[in-house]
C-alpha positions as CSV (number, residue, x, y, z in Angstrom):
1,X,-5.3,13.2,-19.9
2,X,-4.4,16.8,-18.4
3,X,-1.8,18.7,-20.5
4,X,0.9,21.1,-19.0
5,X,1.5,24.2,-21.1
6,X,5.1,25.2,-21.6
7,X,4.7,28.4,-20.2
8,X,3.5,27.0,-16.9
9,X,6.1,24.8,-16.9
10,X,8.7,27.3,-17.1
11,X,7.1,29.3,-14.6
12,X,7.1,26.3,-12.4
13,X,11.0,25.6,-13.0
14,X,11.7,29.5,-12.3
15,X,9.9,29.4,-9.1
16,X,11.6,26.1,-8.1
17,X,15.2,27.5,-8.7
18,X,13.9,31.0,-7.2
19,X,12.9,29.1,-4.0
20,X,16.5,26.9,-4.0
21,X,18.4,29.7,-4.4
22,X,16.8,31.8,-1.6
23,X,16.9,28.9,0.8
24,X,20.6,28.3,-0.2
25,X,21.3,32.1,0.3
26,X,19.7,32.0,4.0
27,X,21.7,28.8,4.7
28,X,24.6,30.6,4.1
29,X,23.8,33.7,5.5
30,X,22.6,32.4,8.9
31,X,25.7,30.6,10.3
32,X,28.0,33.7,9.6
33,X,25.8,35.9,11.9
34,X,27.1,33.8,14.8
35,X,30.3,35.2,16.4
36,X,31.4,31.7,16.4
37,X,34.4,31.0,14.3
38,X,34.7,27.2,12.7
39,X,38.4,27.2,12.7
40,X,38.3,28.3,16.6
41,X,36.0,25.5,17.2
42,X,38.3,22.9,15.5
43,X,41.3,24.2,17.4
44,X,39.7,24.0,20.5
45,X,38.6,20.5,20.0
46,X,42.3,19.7,19.3
47,X,43.2,21.4,22.5
48,X,40.8,19.3,24.5
49,X,42.1,16.2,23.1
50,X,45.7,16.8,23.1
51,X,45.7,19.4,26.3
52,X,47.6,22.0,24.6
53,X,48.0,22.7,20.6
54,X,51.9,23.9,19.3
55,X,52.0,26.8,16.9
56,X,48.3,27.5,17.4
57,X,48.2,30.6,15.7
58,X,50.0,29.1,12.5
59,X,47.6,26.0,12.3
60,X,44.3,28.3,12.8
61,X,45.6,30.2,10.0
62,X,45.6,27.2,7.8
63,X,42.4,26.3,9.1
64,X,40.9,29.4,8.0
65,X,42.7,29.0,4.8
66,X,41.3,25.8,4.1
67,X,37.7,26.7,4.9
68,X,38.1,30.0,2.7
69,X,37.3,32.0,5.8
70,X,39.9,34.8,4.9
71,X,38.4,35.4,1.5
72,X,36.1,38.1,0.6
73,X,32.2,37.7,2.0
74,X,31.2,37.9,-1.7
75,X,34.1,35.2,-2.9
76,X,32.8,32.9,0.1
77,X,29.3,33.0,-1.5
78,X,29.9,32.7,-5.0
79,X,31.9,29.5,-4.2
80,X,29.3,28.8,-1.7
81,X,26.6,28.6,-4.7
82,X,28.9,27.0,-7.3
83,X,29.6,23.9,-4.9
84,X,26.1,23.7,-4.0
85,X,24.9,23.1,-7.4
86,X,27.0,19.9,-7.3
87,X,26.0,19.4,-3.7
88,X,29.4,19.9,-2.4
89,X,29.1,21.4,1.1
90,X,33.0,21.2,2.1
91,X,34.5,19.4,5.2
92,X,32.7,18.6,8.7
93,X,34.8,20.5,11.3
94,X,33.7,17.7,13.8
95,X,35.0,14.8,11.7
96,X,37.7,16.6,9.9
97,X,38.8,16.0,6.9
98,X,35.3,14.1,6.2
99,X,33.3,15.4,3.4
100,X,29.9,16.7,4.6
101,X,28.2,15.2,1.3
102,X,29.7,11.9,2.2
103,X,27.9,11.9,5.8
104,X,24.8,12.9,4.2
105,X,25.2,10.0,1.5
106,X,25.5,7.4,4.5
107,X,22.3,9.2,6.3
108,X,20.1,9.9,3.6
109,X,19.1,6.6,2.8
110,X,18.0,5.7,6.5
111,X,15.9,9.2,6.7
112,X,14.2,8.4,3.2
113,X,13.4,4.9,4.3
114,X,11.7,5.9,7.6
115,X,10.2,8.8,6.1
116,X,8.4,7.4,2.9
117,X,7.4,4.6,4.9
118,X,5.9,6.6,7.9
119,X,4.4,9.3,5.4
120,X,2.7,6.4,3.3
121,X,1.1,4.9,6.3
122,X,0.1,8.0,8.2
123,X,-1.2,9.5,4.7
124,X,-3.4,6.2,3.8
125,X,-4.7,5.6,7.5
126,X,-5.3,9.2,8.3
127,X,-7.3,10.1,5.1
128,X,-9.3,6.7,5.5
129,X,-10.1,7.3,8.8
130,X,-11.0,11.0,8.1
131,X,-13.5,9.6,5.5
132,X,-14.6,7.1,7.8
133,X,-15.9,9.8,10.0
134,X,-17.9,11.8,7.7
135,X,-19.6,8.6,6.0
136,X,-23.3,8.0,7.1
137,X,-22.7,4.1,7.1
138,X,-19.6,3.7,9.3
139,X,-19.8,2.0,12.5
140,X,-20.9,3.8,15.3
141,X,-18.1,2.4,17.2
142,X,-15.8,3.7,14.4
143,X,-17.0,7.0,14.7
144,X,-16.3,7.2,18.6
145,X,-13.2,5.2,18.5
146,X,-11.4,6.9,15.8
147,X,-11.6,10.8,17.5
148,X,-10.5,9.1,20.6
149,X,-7.5,7.8,19.0
150,X,-6.5,11.2,17.9
151,X,-5.4,12.3,21.5
152,X,-2.2,11.1,20.5
153,X,-1.5,13.4,17.9
154,X,-1.0,15.9,20.7
155,X,2.0,14.3,21.8
156,X,5.4,15.4,20.6
157,X,7.2,12.5,18.5
158,X,9.8,12.3,21.2
159,X,7.6,11.4,24.0
160,X,5.9,9.0,21.9
161,X,9.1,7.4,20.9
162,X,10.1,7.1,24.5
163,X,6.6,5.4,25.4
164,X,6.8,3.1,22.8
165,X,10.8,2.2,23.5
166,X,9.5,1.6,27.4
167,X,6.4,-0.5,26.6
168,X,7.8,-2.6,23.7
169,X,11.6,-2.7,24.0
170,X,12.3,-2.4,27.7
171,X,8.9,-4.2,29.1
172,X,7.9,-6.5,26.4
173,X,11.3,-6.7,24.4
174,X,9.7,-7.1,21.2
175,X,11.8,-4.8,19.6
176,X,15.5,-3.4,20.0
177,X,16.3,-0.1,21.8
178,X,18.4,1.5,19.4
179,X,20.5,0.9,16.1
180,X,19.3,0.8,12.5
181,X,20.1,-2.9,12.4
182,X,21.5,-5.5,14.2
183,X,25.4,-5.5,15.4
184,X,25.6,-9.1,14.0
185,X,24.4,-8.6,11.1
186,X,26.3,-7.8,7.9
187,X,25.0,-4.9,5.6
188,X,23.7,-6.2,2.3
189,X,20.9,-7.0,0.0
190,X,19.8,-10.2,1.8
191,X,16.8,-11.3,3.9
192,X,18.5,-11.1,6.9
193,X,19.6,-7.6,6.7
194,X,16.4,-6.5,5.4
195,X,14.5,-7.9,8.2
196,X,16.7,-6.6,10.7
197,X,16.4,-3.0,9.3
198,X,12.5,-3.8,9.4
199,X,12.8,-4.7,13.0
200,X,14.6,-2.0,14.1
201,X,12.6,0.7,12.2
202,X,9.1,-0.4,13.4
203,X,8.9,1.9,16.7
204,X,10.7,4.6,15.1
205,X,8.3,4.7,12.2
206,X,5.4,4.1,14.7
207,X,6.3,6.7,17.1
208,X,5.9,9.1,14.1
209,X,2.9,7.6,12.6
210,X,0.5,7.9,15.8
211,X,1.4,11.4,16.4
212,X,0.7,12.7,12.8
213,X,-2.2,10.5,11.2
214,X,-4.6,13.0,13.0
215,X,-3.0,15.9,10.7
216,X,-4.7,14.0,7.8
217,X,-7.7,12.6,9.3
218,X,-8.8,16.1,10.5
219,X,-8.1,17.5,7.0
220,X,-9.9,14.8,4.9
221,X,-12.9,15.0,7.4
222,X,-13.2,18.6,6.8
223,X,-13.0,18.2,2.8
224,X,-15.4,15.1,3.0
225,X,-18.1,17.1,4.6
226,X,-17.8,19.5,1.6
227,X,-17.8,16.9,-0.9
228,X,-20.9,14.7,0.5
229,X,-23.0,18.0,-0.4
230,X,-22.0,18.1,-3.9
231,X,-24.5,17.7,-6.6
232,X,-22.6,14.8,-8.3
233,X,-22.6,12.6,-5.2
234,X,-26.7,13.1,-4.4
235,X,-26.9,12.2,-8.2
236,X,-24.8,8.9,-7.5
237,X,-27.1,8.1,-4.6
238,X,-30.3,8.8,-6.7
239,X,-29.0,6.7,-9.3
240,X,-28.7,3.8,-6.5
241,X,-25.2,3.0,-6.8
242,X,-23.4,1.2,-4.0
243,X,-22.6,3.4,-1.0
244,X,-19.0,1.9,-1.1
245,X,-18.8,2.7,-4.6
246,X,-19.9,6.2,-4.1
247,X,-17.4,6.9,-1.0
248,X,-14.4,5.5,-3.1
249,X,-15.3,7.0,-6.6
250,X,-17.2,10.2,-5.8
251,X,-16.5,11.4,-2.4
252,X,-12.8,10.2,-1.4
253,X,-11.6,10.7,-5.0
254,X,-12.5,14.4,-5.0
255,X,-11.6,15.2,-1.5
256,X,-8.1,13.8,-1.3
257,X,-6.7,16.4,-3.9
258,X,-5.4,19.0,-1.5
259,X,-4.2,16.3,0.9
260,X,-1.8,15.6,-2.2
261,X,-0.3,18.7,-2.1
262,X,-0.2,18.6,1.7
263,X,1.9,15.3,1.1
264,X,4.8,17.1,-0.6
265,X,4.7,19.7,1.8
266,X,4.5,17.4,4.9
267,X,8.1,15.7,3.7
268,X,10.4,18.6,5.1
269,X,8.1,18.8,8.4
270,X,8.2,15.0,8.8
271,X,12.1,15.1,8.3
272,X,12.3,18.1,11.0
273,X,9.9,15.6,13.2
274,X,12.5,13.0,12.8
275,X,15.4,14.9,14.6
276,X,14.8,13.5,17.9
277,X,13.1,10.3,17.1
278,X,16.4,9.2,15.3
279,X,18.4,10.4,18.1
280,X,16.4,8.9,20.9
281,X,16.7,5.6,18.8
282,X,20.1,6.2,17.5
283,X,19.2,5.8,14.1
284,X,21.9,6.5,11.6
285,X,19.5,9.0,9.6
286,X,19.7,12.9,8.7
287,X,17.9,13.7,12.0
288,X,20.7,12.3,14.3
289,X,23.2,13.9,11.7
290,X,21.6,17.3,12.0
291,X,21.5,17.2,16.0
292,X,24.7,15.8,16.5
293,X,26.0,18.5,14.2
294,X,23.9,21.4,16.2
295,X,25.5,20.0,19.3
296,X,29.2,20.2,17.6
297,X,28.5,23.4,16.1
298,X,29.4,21.7,12.7
299,X,28.1,24.5,10.6
300,X,29.1,22.7,7.2
301,X,27.2,19.5,8.2
302,X,24.1,21.6,9.3
303,X,24.1,23.9,6.1
304,X,24.3,20.8,4.2
305,X,21.6,19.0,6.1
306,X,19.3,21.9,5.7
307,X,19.8,22.5,2.1
308,X,19.1,18.8,1.3
309,X,15.9,19.0,3.4
310,X,14.7,22.1,1.5
311,X,15.8,20.7,-1.7
312,X,13.4,17.7,-1.2
313,X,10.7,19.5,-0.2
314,X,10.8,22.0,-3.1
315,X,11.3,19.0,-5.4
316,X,8.3,17.4,-4.2
317,X,6.1,20.1,-4.5
318,X,7.1,20.8,-7.9
319,X,6.8,17.1,-9.2
320,X,3.3,16.9,-7.2
321,X,2.3,20.0,-8.8
322,X,3.0,18.6,-12.4
323,X,1.4,15.3,-11.8
324,X,-1.8,17.2,-10.9
325,X,-3.4,16.9,-14.4
326,X,-2.5,13.2,-14.4
327,X,-4.1,12.4,-11.0
328,X,-7.4,14.5,-12.0
329,X,-8.1,14.8,-15.8
330,X,-10.3,17.5,-15.0
331,X,-7.6,20.0,-14.1
332,X,-6.2,21.8,-16.8
333,X,-3.3,24.3,-16.1
334,X,-3.8,27.5,-17.1
335,X,-0.9,29.3,-19.5
336,X,-1.0,32.4,-17.4
């Protein structure tokens, strides 16, 4: 098994913390470049609902004080960093006084479920199809059908979602149009709820799978072309090993390592791609939460969701990097 030197581990932890700090700083700076004031937005919503707001100046001053907008920028920044360490992103301006962390806590499990399911399916299917495109013993039909199926990868996820919705929900009525689970189902750890969640999540997951599996297939195809010319593959063939054993043990196993790194990097991109998919399916995940926050100009929610996405991606890359020696015992991390 691989062994991780202490100095390498320290370097990776420092890099992780630096990445998260830079991301948090950018997330704090960018909304403040906008001329829009969160307190003005909230006051405008109150006026739109009631027609007019009495003592508007006093209410505006109170709102600015509650959000800390009257503090110096350096103090706002330090408070923000302190709160971010405990995942406290303040209060939502659109659903005031609801805490942003509570909104994220409700949406995150749905996004994680949809994301993990979609990512695992696309990773397995894409890499397998990419390997079959190169393998000499693959059926000719597969070598023709696989590249033809990859035409779907040029379709944006939102269009694939609308197409699947029209076919399977509107025309065939096999799946529901929107929602994460049935309205008549009580949430809980029972089979009826799980079945309803899987039934409602099938189309959103499929709309992501059919447009992303080509990324893995093309990447695996290029890696397999490189691996199949290696000496150890030629030696295995000369020894008379079974072709399927060579395909799995010698070719796929060695070619898939760069794909594992891409697996971790793809998490952030996949969540970004899920935003519109979750919106059109009214799927109560992080994507829908972020989309609604952008429409409502809810900066605390935008900041919180963006930070969680970046944190998840950074942690995934960090963990995959540490697991490399255990995935492939040949890899030994250098101390420098």
